[in-house]
C-alpha positions as CSV (number, residue, x, y, z in Angstrom):
1,M,-136.0,-85.2,184.2
2,A,-134.9,-88.4,186.0
3,I,-133.4,-91.5,184.3
4,R,-133.7,-94.6,186.5
5,P,-132.0,-97.9,185.9
6,V,-134.3,-100.9,186.1
7,P,-133.5,-104.7,185.9
8,D,-133.9,-106.6,182.7
9,E,-133.8,-110.3,183.2
10,T,-134.5,-111.4,179.6
11,G,-130.9,-111.5,178.6
12,L,-131.8,-110.3,175.1
13,F,-129.7,-107.2,175.2
14,P,-126.3,-108.1,176.7
15,G,-124.2,-105.0,177.5
16,F,-127.3,-102.7,177.3
17,Q,-128.8,-100.7,180.2
18,T,-132.5,-100.7,180.7
19,V,-133.9,-97.4,182.1
20,D,-137.1,-95.5,182.8
21,V,-136.8,-92.0,181.3
22,D,-139.2,-89.4,182.8
23,T,-141.2,-87.3,180.3
24,P,-143.9,-84.7,181.0
25,R,-146.7,-87.4,180.5
26,G,-144.9,-90.3,182.2
27,P,-141.9,-92.6,182.1
28,I,-140.7,-94.3,178.9
29,R,-138.9,-97.6,179.3
30,A,-135.9,-98.0,177.0
31,R,-133.0,-100.4,176.4
32,I,-129.8,-98.4,175.6
33,G,-126.5,-99.5,174.4
34,G,-123.8,-99.3,171.7
35,K,-121.6,-96.5,170.5
36,G,-121.9,-93.9,167.7
37,P,-124.7,-91.6,166.5
38,P,-128.1,-92.1,168.2
39,L,-130.6,-94.4,166.6
40,L,-134.1,-94.7,168.1
41,L,-135.8,-98.0,167.4
42,L,-139.6,-98.3,167.8
43,H,-141.6,-101.5,167.9
44,G,-145.1,-102.4,166.6
45,Y,-148.3,-104.0,167.8
46,P,-148.7,-105.9,170.0
47,Q,-145.0,-106.1,170.9
48,T,-142.3,-104.3,173.0
49,S,-138.8,-103.0,172.4
50,A,-137.7,-106.7,172.8
51,M,-138.4,-107.1,169.0
52,W,-135.1,-105.3,168.3
53,H,-132.8,-107.7,170.2
54,A,-131.3,-109.3,167.1
55,V,-130.9,-106.1,165.1
56,A,-129.4,-104.3,168.1
57,A,-126.8,-107.0,168.5
58,R,-125.7,-106.4,164.9
59,L,-125.7,-102.5,165.1
60,K,-124.4,-101.8,168.6
61,D,-120.8,-101.2,167.3
62,R,-122.0,-98.5,164.9
63,F,-124.8,-96.7,166.7
64,T,-125.9,-95.7,170.2
65,L,-129.2,-97.6,170.2
66,V,-132.3,-96.5,172.1
67,C,-134.9,-99.3,171.9
68,A,-138.0,-97.8,173.5
69,D,-141.4,-99.1,174.5
70,L,-144.2,-97.0,172.9
71,P,-146.5,-95.1,175.3
72,G,-149.2,-97.6,176.4
73,Y,-147.1,-100.6,175.5
74,G,-144.6,-102.8,177.4
75,S,-143.3,-101.1,180.5
76,S,-143.8,-97.5,179.4
77,F,-146.5,-95.3,181.0
78,R,-150.2,-95.6,180.0
79,P,-151.8,-92.5,178.5
80,P,-155.2,-91.6,179.8
81,V,-158.2,-92.6,177.8
82,A,-160.2,-89.8,176.2
83,S,-163.3,-89.7,174.0
84,D,-161.4,-88.0,171.1
85,H,-158.5,-90.5,171.5
86,A,-156.0,-87.6,171.5
87,P,-153.8,-89.0,174.3
88,H,-153.1,-92.0,172.0
89,S,-152.6,-89.9,168.9
90,K,-149.3,-90.4,167.0
91,R,-148.6,-86.7,167.6
92,A,-148.8,-87.2,171.4
93,M,-146.8,-90.4,171.3
94,A,-144.1,-88.8,169.1
95,A,-143.8,-85.9,171.5
96,D,-143.3,-88.3,174.4
97,L,-140.4,-90.0,172.6
98,V,-138.9,-86.7,171.5
99,A,-138.9,-85.7,175.2
100,A,-137.3,-89.0,176.2
101,M,-134.5,-88.6,173.6
102,R,-133.9,-85.0,174.8
103,A,-133.7,-86.2,178.4
104,L,-131.1,-88.7,177.3
105,G,-129.0,-85.9,175.8
106,H,-129.8,-86.2,172.1
107,E,-130.8,-83.2,170.0
108,N,-131.2,-85.1,166.7
109,W,-131.2,-88.8,165.8
110,F,-132.0,-91.5,163.3
111,V,-135.2,-93.5,163.6
112,G,-135.9,-97.1,162.6
113,A,-139.4,-98.3,163.2
114,H,-141.8,-101.1,162.6
115,D,-145.6,-101.2,162.3
116,R,-147.3,-98.9,164.9
117,G,-143.9,-97.5,165.8
118,A,-143.4,-96.5,162.2
119,R,-146.7,-94.5,162.4
120,V,-145.4,-92.7,165.4
121,A,-142.1,-92.1,163.6
122,H,-143.9,-90.7,160.6
123,R,-145.6,-88.1,162.8
124,M,-142.3,-87.4,164.6
125,A,-140.6,-86.6,161.3
126,L,-143.4,-84.2,160.4
127,D,-143.7,-82.5,163.8
128,H,-140.0,-82.5,164.7
129,P,-138.1,-82.2,161.4
130,A,-135.0,-80.9,163.1
131,A,-134.8,-83.9,165.4
132,V,-135.2,-86.7,162.8
133,Q,-132.2,-86.9,160.5
134,R,-133.2,-90.0,158.6
135,L,-136.1,-92.4,159.0
136,A,-136.4,-96.1,158.0
137,I,-139.8,-97.9,158.4
138,L,-140.7,-101.6,158.2
139,D,-143.8,-103.0,156.5
140,I,-146.3,-100.2,156.5
141,A,-147.9,-97.8,154.1
142,P,-149.4,-94.5,155.3
143,T,-152.3,-94.9,157.7
144,R,-154.7,-92.6,155.8
145,E,-154.0,-94.2,152.4
146,M,-154.3,-97.8,153.8
147,Y,-157.8,-97.0,155.1
148,T,-158.7,-95.1,151.8
149,H,-157.6,-98.0,149.7
150,T,-159.1,-100.8,151.8
151,T,-160.0,-103.9,149.7
152,D,-161.6,-107.2,150.6
153,A,-158.1,-108.8,150.6
154,F,-156.7,-106.2,153.0
155,A,-159.8,-106.3,155.3
156,R,-159.5,-110.0,155.6
157,A,-155.8,-110.0,156.3
158,Y,-155.8,-107.0,158.7
159,W,-159.2,-107.7,160.3
160,H,-157.8,-106.5,163.6
161,W,-157.7,-102.9,162.3
162,F,-161.5,-102.9,162.2
163,F,-162.0,-105.0,165.3
164,L,-159.8,-102.8,167.6
165,I,-161.5,-99.5,166.6
166,T,-165.0,-100.7,167.7
167,P,-166.2,-98.8,170.8
168,P,-164.9,-99.7,174.2
169,P,-165.0,-102.0,176.1
170,F,-166.0,-104.6,173.4
171,P,-162.6,-105.5,171.9
172,E,-160.9,-105.2,175.3
173,R,-163.3,-107.7,176.9
174,M,-163.0,-110.1,174.0
175,I,-159.2,-110.0,174.0
176,L,-158.9,-110.2,177.8
177,T,-160.9,-113.4,177.9
178,D,-157.7,-115.1,176.7
179,P,-155.0,-112.6,175.8
180,D,-152.3,-115.3,175.1
181,A,-154.6,-117.0,172.6
182,Y,-155.4,-113.8,170.9
183,W,-151.8,-112.7,170.6
184,L,-150.6,-116.1,169.3
185,A,-153.4,-116.3,166.7
186,K,-153.0,-112.7,165.5
187,C,-149.2,-112.7,165.3
188,G,-148.8,-116.3,164.2
189,A,-151.0,-115.8,161.2
190,G,-148.3,-114.4,158.9
191,S,-146.2,-116.3,156.4
192,A,-143.5,-117.3,159.0
193,G,-145.9,-118.3,161.8
194,L,-144.4,-117.9,165.2
195,K,-140.9,-118.8,164.1
196,P,-139.5,-115.3,164.1
197,F,-140.1,-114.8,167.9
198,H,-137.3,-115.7,170.3
199,A,-138.7,-117.5,173.4
200,K,-137.6,-114.8,175.8
201,A,-139.1,-112.0,173.6
202,L,-142.3,-114.0,173.2
203,E,-142.5,-114.4,177.0
204,E,-142.2,-110.6,177.4
205,Y,-144.8,-109.9,174.7
206,L,-147.3,-112.3,176.3
207,Q,-146.7,-111.1,179.8
208,T,-147.1,-107.4,179.1
209,F,-150.2,-108.1,176.9
210,R,-152.0,-109.7,179.8
211,D,-152.2,-106.3,181.4
212,P,-155.7,-104.8,180.8
213,D,-154.2,-101.3,180.6
214,V,-151.9,-102.4,177.7
215,V,-154.9,-104.0,175.9
216,S,-156.9,-100.8,176.4
217,A,-154.0,-98.6,175.3
218,S,-153.4,-100.7,172.2
219,C,-157.1,-100.4,171.2
220,E,-156.9,-96.7,171.8
221,D,-153.9,-96.5,169.5
222,Y,-155.9,-98.0,166.7
223,R,-159.0,-95.8,167.5
224,A,-156.7,-92.8,167.3
225,A,-155.3,-94.0,164.0
226,A,-158.8,-94.2,162.4
227,T,-159.9,-90.7,163.7
228,I,-157.6,-88.0,165.1
229,D,-154.5,-89.2,163.3
230,I,-156.2,-89.0,159.9
231,A,-157.6,-85.6,160.8
232,Q,-154.2,-84.3,161.7
233,D,-152.8,-85.8,158.5
234,D,-155.5,-84.0,156.5
235,A,-154.7,-80.7,158.4
236,D,-151.1,-80.9,157.2
237,G,-152.2,-79.5,153.8
238,G,-149.9,-81.7,151.8
239,R,-146.8,-81.0,154.0
240,K,-144.3,-83.8,153.4
241,V,-141.6,-85.5,155.5
242,E,-138.3,-83.7,154.8
243,S,-135.8,-86.3,156.0
244,P,-134.7,-89.1,153.7
245,L,-137.1,-92.1,154.1
246,L,-136.2,-95.8,153.6
247,V,-139.2,-98.0,153.1
248,L,-138.8,-101.8,153.5
249,W,-141.6,-104.4,153.5
250,G,-142.1,-108.1,153.4
251,A,-142.4,-109.8,150.0
252,M,-144.6,-112.4,151.6
253,G,-146.8,-109.9,153.5
254,V,-149.9,-107.8,153.1
255,I,-148.2,-104.6,152.1
256,E,-146.8,-106.4,149.0
257,R,-150.1,-107.9,148.1
258,C,-152.4,-104.9,148.7
259,F,-150.4,-101.6,148.3
260,D,-147.8,-99.8,146.2
261,A,-145.7,-98.8,149.2
262,L,-143.2,-96.6,147.4
263,A,-145.9,-94.7,145.4
264,L,-148.0,-94.1,148.6
265,W,-145.0,-92.9,150.6
266,R,-144.0,-90.5,147.8
267,L,-147.3,-88.8,148.4
268,R,-146.2,-88.2,152.0
269,A,-142.4,-87.7,151.9
270,A,-140.0,-85.8,149.6
271,D,-137.1,-88.3,149.4
272,V,-138.2,-91.9,149.3
273,R,-136.3,-95.1,148.5
274,G,-136.8,-98.8,149.3
275,H,-137.7,-102.3,148.3
276,S,-139.2,-105.5,149.6
277,L,-137.2,-108.1,151.6
278,P,-137.9,-111.9,151.4
279,G,-139.9,-112.3,154.5
280,G,-143.2,-111.5,156.2
281,H,-144.4,-108.7,158.5
282,Y,-142.0,-109.2,161.4
283,L,-138.8,-108.4,159.4
284,A,-136.6,-107.4,162.3
285,E,-137.0,-110.8,163.9
286,E,-137.3,-112.9,160.8
287,L,-134.5,-111.3,158.8
288,P,-132.2,-109.4,161.3
289,D,-129.1,-109.7,159.1
290,A,-130.9,-108.0,156.2
291,V,-132.6,-105.4,158.3
292,A,-129.4,-104.5,160.1
293,A,-127.5,-104.3,156.8
294,E,-130.1,-102.0,155.4
295,F,-130.1,-99.7,158.4
296,A,-126.3,-99.6,158.6
297,A,-126.1,-98.6,154.9
298,F,-128.9,-96.0,155.1
299,F,-127.9,-94.4,158.4
300,G,-124.2,-95.0,158.2
């Protein structure tokens, strides 16, 4: 499968190469750089691989970093829309990223992931245990358990979980009326406001989120999470992630307020450790020194 260099004018990843990596369903956009064992970094909603710029700068001397745009997000391909949401399932997205890593010449790797990317990484570790050596996730509890344990406080804080899963095209039309305003209001509502976001990264987030296909794909991502992803979790029959799992979350965020992250992940993984960090949801951008240090110690 082909790997094609593409220009990256953001300047956020000096010394890195930006490429499109062909996979069976479509090309994955990735920023690649550094030296050492491979570390795949996956972003969350509604962002792109640009969210890793500060962490990547701190880890590039220790790892070969692959910062990928999730299918449907950023500059990666857009999966087709289907009534059962299967093309946007975390299983399908994980398979795409495994194919990309294999095309890049990696047979196994570490994974660091935030938010939606961490949900893809969870499924990757379950479906491809030989590929995922170690997994670190930022500021999530398992999808199924978060829905199961929904409270008034959680629903008010994560209102978008319930808005985005409404049938199409309702949320898409609402968001596309003013996608910049939606993005800034949603992502600026945390404890740190918009301060964590570098101007060039924010420009990329807003630009890509103006694409109706990205808005559609992101809604489908959440619809899949509330349906087929949970069904696939239930079908696992209690099977757990085998690779060591590091769980980090923001002490000023929703996971801290509403969930016991370690207890819930111990239902889903055999070897779990972790703790909170003194920040909000967007830890990789708010606390890059701390996140990079945690990753270096865990993966190193």
